[in-house]
C-alpha positions in Angstrom: 113.4 91.1 112.0 113.0 88.2 114.4 110.4 87.9 117.1 110.7 85.5 120.0 107.5 84.4 121.6 107.3 83.0 125.1 104.0 81.2 125.5 102.7 79.8 128.8 99.5 77.8 128.8 97.3 78.1 131.8 95.2 75.2 133.1 94.3 72.6 130.5 94.6 74.8 127.4 96.1 73.3 124.3 97.8 74.7 121.1 96.0 73.6 118.0 97.9 71.7 115.3 97.1 74.5 112.8 98.6 77.1 115.0 100.3 78.8 112.0 97.0 80.6 111.2 96.8 82.0 114.8 100.4 83.1 114.8 100.0 84.9 111.5 96.8 86.6 112.7 98.6 87.7 115.9 101.5 89.1 113.8 99.1 91.1 111.5 97.1 92.3 114.5 100.3 93.5 116.3 101.5 95.2 113.1 98.1 96.8 112.7 98.3 98.4 116.2 101.7 99.8 115.4 101.1 100.9 111.7 97.8 100.1 110.2 98.8 101.2 106.7 101.8 98.9 106.7 99.8 95.9 108.0 97.1 96.5 105.3 99.7 96.7 102.6 101.5 93.5 103.7 98.2 91.6 104.1 96.5 92.8 100.9 99.4 93.3 98.5 102.9 92.4 99.6 105.9 93.2 97.6 106.4 92.8 93.9 109.6 91.4 92.3 109.9 90.2 88.7 106.1 90.4 88.2 105.5 88.2 91.2 103.9 89.1 94.5 105.6 88.1 97.8 104.1 88.3 101.2 107.1 88.5 103.4 105.5 87.1 106.6 107.1 83.7 107.2 107.9 81.8 110.4 109.2 78.5 111.3 107.6 75.7 113.4 107.2 76.3 117.1 109.6 74.4 119.3 107.4 73.1 122.1 108.9 70.7 124.6 107.6 68.5 126.1 104.6 68.0 123.9 101.9 65.4 123.3 99.4 65.1 120.4 95.9 64.4 121.5 
């Protein structure tokens, strides 16, 4: 599944460099609203394959243009 985010910043707000934490938290919160059992399973356990646990929540870097690092 793919999710496309369209983010507009109001005023002088900024996106932190460690935004991945916030995006992951938003994803789990959104999943929790839809299906709390699934969100809990994905967050606490994940899926097992060949005796390894995988949390299948990945995402790439945000493409923000134009940007400036303060």
